[in-house]
PDB file as gemmi writes it, atoms N, CA and C in Angstrom:
CRYST1    1.000    1.000    1.000  90.00  90.00  90.00 P 1                      
ATOM      1  N   UNK A   1       0.729  -0.960  -0.180  1.00  0.00           N  
ATOM      2  CA  UNK A   1      -0.077  -0.390   0.189  1.00  0.00           C  
ATOM      3  C   UNK A   1       0.693   1.206   0.498  1.00  0.00           C  
ATOM      4  N   UNK A   2       1.823   1.022   0.817  1.00  0.00           N  
ATOM      5  CA  UNK A   2       3.050   2.003   0.639  1.00  0.00           C  
ATOM      6  C   UNK A   2       3.666   2.309  -0.103  1.00  0.00           C  
ATOM      7  N   UNK A   3       4.328   1.205  -0.913  1.00  0.00           N  
ATOM      8  CA  UNK A   3       5.107   1.243  -2.044  1.00  0.00           C  
ATOM      9  C   UNK A   3       4.034   2.290  -3.024  1.00  0.00           C  
ATOM     10  N   UNK A   4       2.405   1.354  -3.447  1.00  0.00           N  
ATOM     11  CA  UNK A   4       1.691   2.028  -4.289  1.00  0.00           C  
ATOM     12  C   UNK A   4       1.435   3.594  -4.035  1.00  0.00           C  
ATOM     13  N   UNK A   5       1.086   4.304  -3.060  1.00  0.00           N  
ATOM     14  CA  UNK A   5       1.582   5.978  -2.868  1.00  0.00           C  
ATOM     15  C   UNK A   5       2.458   6.592  -3.383  1.00  0.00           C  
ATOM     16  N   UNK A   6       4.044   5.913  -2.587  1.00  0.00           N  
ATOM     17  CA  UNK A   6       4.667   6.069  -3.134  1.00  0.00           C  
ATOM     18  C   UNK A   6       5.138   6.291  -4.555  1.00  0.00           C  
ATOM     19  N   UNK A   7       4.697   5.647  -5.299  1.00  0.00           N  
ATOM     20  CA  UNK A   7       4.968   5.198  -6.731  1.00  0.00           C  
ATOM     21  C   UNK A   7       3.752   6.413  -7.428  1.00  0.00           C  
ATOM     22  N   UNK A   8       2.946   7.131  -6.733  1.00  0.00           N  
ATOM     23  CA  UNK A   8       1.470   7.740  -6.636  1.00  0.00           C  
ATOM     24  C   UNK A   8       1.984   9.260  -7.178  1.00  0.00           C  
ATOM     25  N   UNK A   9       2.859   9.422  -5.726  1.00  0.00           N  
ATOM     26  CA  UNK A   9       3.863  10.719  -5.439  1.00  0.00           C  
ATOM     27  C   UNK A   9       4.741  11.117  -7.000  1.00  0.00           C  
ATOM     28  N   UNK A  10       5.228   9.976  -6.612  1.00  0.00           N  
ATOM     29  CA  UNK A  10       6.439  10.462  -7.728  1.00  0.00           C  
ATOM     30  C   UNK A  10       5.933  10.538  -8.560  1.00  0.00           C  
ATOM     31  N   UNK A  11       4.848  10.282  -9.954  1.00  0.00           N  
ATOM     32  CA  UNK A  11       4.387  10.059 -10.662  1.00  0.00           C  
ATOM     33  C   UNK A  11       3.535  11.327 -10.789  1.00  0.00           C  
ATOM     34  N   UNK A  12       3.350  12.028  -9.944  1.00  0.00           N  
ATOM     35  CA  UNK A  12       2.661  12.568 -10.103  1.00  0.00           C  
ATOM     36  C   UNK A  12       3.550  14.120 -10.160  1.00  0.00           C  
ATOM     37  N   UNK A  13       4.656  13.832  -9.139  1.00  0.00           N  
ATOM     38  CA  UNK A  13       5.849  15.007  -9.360  1.00  0.00           C  
ATOM     39  C   UNK A  13       6.439  15.076 -10.541  1.00  0.00           C  
ATOM     40  N   UNK A  14       6.848  13.905 -11.069  1.00  0.00           N  
ATOM     41  CA  UNK A  14       6.596  14.264 -12.555  1.00  0.00           C  
ATOM     42  C   UNK A  14       5.905  15.280 -13.534  1.00  0.00           C  
ATOM     43  N   UNK A  15       5.061  14.290 -13.341  1.00  0.00           N  
ATOM     44  CA  UNK A  15       3.300  14.920 -14.349  1.00  0.00           C  
ATOM     45  C   UNK A  15       4.079  16.575 -14.009  1.00  0.00           C  
ATOM     46  N   UNK A  16       4.050  17.059 -12.664  1.00  0.00           N  
ATOM     47  CA  UNK A  16       3.693  18.417 -12.314  1.00  0.00           C  
ATOM     48  C   UNK A  16       4.799  19.130 -12.861  1.00  0.00           C  
ATOM     49  N   UNK A  17       6.133  18.734 -12.849  1.00  0.00           N  
ATOM     50  CA  UNK A  17       7.077  18.953 -13.663  1.00  0.00           C  
ATOM     51  C   UNK A  17       7.088  19.058 -15.040  1.00  0.00           C  
ATOM     52  N   UNK A  18       6.651  18.145 -15.448  1.00  0.00           N  
ATOM     53  CA  UNK A  18       6.505  18.235 -17.145  1.00  0.00           C  
ATOM     54  C   UNK A  18       5.716  19.557 -17.465  1.00  0.00           C  
ATOM     55  N   UNK A  19       4.717  19.708 -16.732  1.00  0.00           N  
ATOM     56  CA  UNK A  19       3.540  20.695 -16.697  1.00  0.00           C  
ATOM     57  C   UNK A  19       4.322  21.768 -17.190  1.00  0.00           C  
ATOM     58  N   UNK A  20       4.633  22.099 -15.467  1.00  0.00           N  
ATOM     59  CA  UNK A  20       5.134  23.428 -15.073  1.00  0.00           C  
ATOM     60  C   UNK A  20       6.474  24.095 -16.050  1.00  0.00           C  
ATOM     61  N   UNK A  21       7.083  22.767 -16.858  1.00  0.00           N  
ATOM     62  CA  UNK A  21       8.661  23.194 -17.579  1.00  0.00           C  
ATOM     63  C   UNK A  21       8.103  23.620 -19.345  1.00  0.00           C  
ATOM     64  N   UNK A  22       7.060  23.511 -19.429  1.00  0.00           N  
ATOM     65  CA  UNK A  22       5.811  23.380 -21.158  1.00  0.00           C  
ATOM     66  C   UNK A  22       6.522  21.796 -21.732  1.00  0.00           C  
ATOM     67  N   UNK A  23       6.987  20.929 -21.407  1.00  0.00           N  
ATOM     68  CA  UNK A  23       6.739  19.804 -21.893  1.00  0.00           C  
ATOM     69  C   UNK A  23       5.752  19.024 -21.947  1.00  0.00           C  
ATOM     70  N   UNK A  24       4.791  19.490 -22.203  1.00  0.00           N  
ATOM     71  CA  UNK A  24       3.503  18.742 -22.694  1.00  0.00           C  
ATOM     72  C   UNK A  24       2.456  20.105 -23.716  1.00  0.00           C  
ATOM     73  N   UNK A  25       3.030  20.480 -23.997  1.00  0.00           N  
ATOM     74  CA  UNK A  25       3.190  21.612 -25.121  1.00  0.00           C  
ATOM     75  C   UNK A  25       2.208  20.811 -26.336  1.00  0.00           C  
ATOM     76  N   UNK A  26       3.222  20.453 -26.351  1.00  0.00           N  
ATOM     77  CA  UNK A  26       2.366  19.518 -27.709  1.00  0.00           C  
ATOM     78  C   UNK A  26       1.230  18.682 -27.211  1.00  0.00           C  
ATOM     79  N   UNK A  27       0.432  18.740 -26.169  1.00  0.00           N  
ATOM     80  CA  UNK A  27      -1.148  17.239 -26.569  1.00  0.00           C  
ATOM     81  C   UNK A  27      -1.790  19.296 -25.907  1.00  0.00           C  
ATOM     82  N   UNK A  28      -0.457  20.438 -25.812  1.00  0.00           N  
ATOM     83  CA  UNK A  28      -1.773  20.923 -25.852  1.00  0.00           C  
ATOM     84  C   UNK A  28      -2.188  21.531 -24.576  1.00  0.00           C  
ATOM     85  N   UNK A  29      -1.236  21.171 -23.070  1.00  0.00           N  
ATOM     86  CA  UNK A  29      -1.640  21.266 -22.018  1.00  0.00           C  
ATOM     87  C   UNK A  29      -0.381  22.291 -21.551  1.00  0.00           C  
ATOM     88  N   UNK A  30      -0.505  23.606 -21.127  1.00  0.00           N  
ATOM     89  CA  UNK A  30       0.448  24.155 -21.146  1.00  0.00           C  
ATOM     90  C   UNK A  30       0.158  25.717 -20.000  1.00  0.00           C  
ATOM     91  N   UNK A  31       0.978  25.419 -19.405  1.00  0.00           N  
ATOM     92  CA  UNK A  31       0.553  26.320 -17.717  1.00  0.00           C  
ATOM     93  C   UNK A  31       0.456  27.775 -18.740  1.00  0.00           C  
ATOM     94  N   UNK A  32      -0.454  28.482 -18.072  1.00  0.00           N  
ATOM     95  CA  UNK A  32      -0.043  29.917 -18.267  1.00  0.00           C  
ATOM     96  C   UNK A  32       0.974  30.350 -17.454  1.00  0.00           C  
ATOM     97  N   UNK A  33       1.655  32.147 -18.372  1.00  0.00           N  
ATOM     98  CA  UNK A  33       2.193  32.480 -17.300  1.00  0.00           C  
ATOM     99  C   UNK A  33       1.742  33.878 -16.252  1.00  0.00           C  
ATOM    100  N   UNK A  34       3.014  34.316 -15.878  1.00  0.00           N  
ATOM    101  CA  UNK A  34       2.401  35.524 -14.356  1.00  0.00           C  
ATOM    102  C   UNK A  34       2.287  36.715 -15.394  1.00  0.00           C  
ATOM    103  N   UNK A  35       2.208  36.480 -16.269  1.00  0.00           N  
ATOM    104  CA  UNK A  35       2.800  37.967 -17.320  1.00  0.00           C  
ATOM    105  C   UNK A  35       0.746  37.652 -18.058  1.00  0.00           C  
ATOM    106  N   UNK A  36       0.720  36.416 -18.282  1.00  0.00           N  
ATOM    107  CA  UNK A  36      -0.482  35.830 -19.206  1.00  0.00           C  
ATOM    108  C   UNK A  36      -2.090  36.525 -17.876  1.00  0.00           C  
ATOM    109  N   UNK A  37      -1.650  35.598 -16.964  1.00  0.00           N  
ATOM    110  CA  UNK A  37      -2.864  35.785 -15.877  1.00  0.00           C  
ATOM    111  C   UNK A  37      -3.257  37.706 -15.568  1.00  0.00           C  
ATOM    112  N   UNK A  38      -2.098  38.024 -14.819  1.00  0.00           N  
ATOM    113  CA  UNK A  38      -2.154  39.488 -14.924  1.00  0.00           C  
ATOM    114  C   UNK A  38      -1.485  40.489 -14.917  1.00  0.00           C  
ATOM    115  N   UNK A  39      -1.890  40.540 -16.392  1.00  0.00           N  
ATOM    116  CA  UNK A  39      -1.207  40.869 -17.123  1.00  0.00           C  
ATOM    117  C   UNK A  39      -1.355  43.115 -16.377  1.00  0.00           C  
ATOM    118  N   UNK A  40      -2.621  43.377 -15.650  1.00  0.00           N  
ATOM    119  CA  UNK A  40      -2.639  45.141 -15.204  1.00  0.00           C  
ATOM    120  C   UNK A  40      -1.810  44.732 -14.420  1.00  0.00           C  
ATOM    121  N   UNK A  41      -1.675  44.018 -13.489  1.00  0.00           N  
ATOM    122  CA  UNK A  41       0.037  44.314 -12.482  1.00  0.00           C  
ATOM    123  C   UNK A  41       0.985  45.207 -13.249  1.00  0.00           C  
ATOM    124  N   UNK A  42       1.337  44.441 -14.430  1.00  0.00           N  
ATOM    125  CA  UNK A  42       3.031  44.662 -14.888  1.00  0.00           C  
ATOM    126  C   UNK A  42       2.360  46.097 -15.512  1.00  0.00           C  
ATOM    127  N   UNK A  43       1.467  46.408 -15.939  1.00  0.00           N  
ATOM    128  CA  UNK A  43       1.181  48.239 -16.133  1.00  0.00           C  
ATOM    129  C   UNK A  43       0.891  48.855 -14.954  1.00  0.00           C  
ATOM    130  N   UNK A  44       0.481  48.554 -14.101  1.00  0.00           N  
ATOM    131  CA  UNK A  44       0.222  49.276 -12.353  1.00  0.00           C  
ATOM    132  C   UNK A  44       1.866  49.717 -11.887  1.00  0.00           C  
ATOM    133  N   UNK A  45       2.508  49.424 -12.569  1.00  0.00           N  
ATOM    134  CA  UNK A  45       4.055  49.674 -12.217  1.00  0.00           C  
ATOM    135  C   UNK A  45       4.247  50.734 -11.861  1.00  0.00           C  
ATOM    136  N   UNK A  46       4.821  51.718 -10.568  1.00  0.00           N  
ATOM    137  CA  UNK A  46       5.330  52.934 -10.920  1.00  0.00           C  
ATOM    138  C   UNK A  46       6.954  52.334 -10.784  1.00  0.00           C  
ATOM    139  N   UNK A  47       7.345  53.154 -11.611  1.00  0.00           N  
ATOM    140  CA  UNK A  47       9.156  53.170 -12.123  1.00  0.00           C  
ATOM    141  C   UNK A  47       9.772  51.794 -11.021  1.00  0.00           C  
ATOM    142  N   UNK A  48       9.159  50.822 -12.303  1.00  0.00           N  
ATOM    143  CA  UNK A  48       9.966  49.537 -11.436  1.00  0.00           C  
ATOM    144  C   UNK A  48      11.321  49.730 -11.521  1.00  0.00           C  
ATOM    145  N   UNK A  49      12.217  50.741 -13.156  1.00  0.00           N  
ATOM    146  CA  UNK A  49      13.945  50.304 -12.669  1.00  0.00           C  
ATOM    147  C   UNK A  49      14.389  51.203 -11.915  1.00  0.00           C  
ATOM    148  N   UNK A  50      13.668  52.125 -10.836  1.00  0.00           N  
ATOM    149  CA  UNK A  50      13.728  52.776  -9.239  1.00  0.00           C  
ATOM    150  C   UNK A  50      14.579  51.972  -8.775  1.00  0.00           C  
ATOM    151  N   UNK A  51      14.413  50.675  -8.794  1.00  0.00           N  
ATOM    152  CA  UNK A  51      14.017  49.619  -7.347  1.00  0.00           C  
ATOM    153  C   UNK A  51      15.826  49.611  -7.338  1.00  0.00           C  
ATOM    154  N   UNK A  52      16.219  49.801  -5.950  1.00  0.00           N  
ATOM    155  CA  UNK A  52      17.501  49.212  -5.667  1.00  0.00           C  
ATOM    156  C   UNK A  52      17.515  48.275  -4.202  1.00  0.00           C  
ATOM    157  N   UNK A  53      18.630  47.321  -5.031  1.00  0.00           N  
ATOM    158  CA  UNK A  53      18.697  46.124  -3.567  1.00  0.00           C  
ATOM    159  C   UNK A  53      19.606  46.370  -3.252  1.00  0.00           C  
ATOM    160  N   UNK A  54      20.051  46.392  -1.676  1.00  0.00           N  
ATOM    161  CA  UNK A  54      20.818  46.931  -1.072  1.00  0.00           C  
ATOM    162  C   UNK A  54      21.378  45.899   0.042  1.00  0.00           C  
ATOM    163  N   UNK A  55      22.618  45.871  -0.007  1.00  0.00           N  
ATOM    164  CA  UNK A  55      22.877  44.517   1.052  1.00  0.00           C  
ATOM    165  C   UNK A  55      22.160  44.691   2.019  1.00  0.00           C  
ATOM    166  N   UNK A  56      22.408  43.819   3.228  1.00  0.00           N  
ATOM    167  CA  UNK A  56      21.478  44.191   4.455  1.00  0.00           C  
ATOM    168  C   UNK A  56      22.813  44.387   5.912  1.00  0.00           C  
ATOM    169  N   UNK A  57      22.360  46.001   6.555  1.00  0.00           N  
ATOM    170  CA  UNK A  57      23.092  45.683   7.075  1.00  0.00           C  
ATOM    171  C   UNK A  57      23.717  45.384   8.091  1.00  0.00           C  
ATOM    172  N   UNK A  58      24.427  45.169   9.189  1.00  0.00           N  
ATOM    173  CA  UNK A  58      25.367  44.459   9.733  1.00  0.00           C  
ATOM    174  C   UNK A  58      24.782  44.418  10.909  1.00  0.00           C  
ATOM    175  N   UNK A  59      24.061  45.591  11.461  1.00  0.00           N  
ATOM    176  CA  UNK A  59      23.230  45.109  12.865  1.00  0.00           C  
ATOM    177  C   UNK A  59      24.305  45.975  13.828  1.00  0.00           C  
ATOM    178  N   UNK A  60      25.738  46.260  13.700  1.00  0.00           N  
ATOM    179  CA  UNK A  60      26.731  46.211  14.725  1.00  0.00           C  
ATOM    180  C   UNK A  60      26.558  47.504  15.236  1.00  0.00           C  
TER     181      UNK A  60                                                      
END                                                                             
């Protein structure tokens, strides 16, 4: 019983990996990209180039 559950979970993980990487596109099963799902988020960004990533302060 446990062996069958492990096999099912491994197959589900392989299937998800194939789907998320677009390997199932030949069958018409393709995940939508985030830009396709929510294009309004990209349009609402205000100066995305102004974002600066700085190293964390040491706190000493």
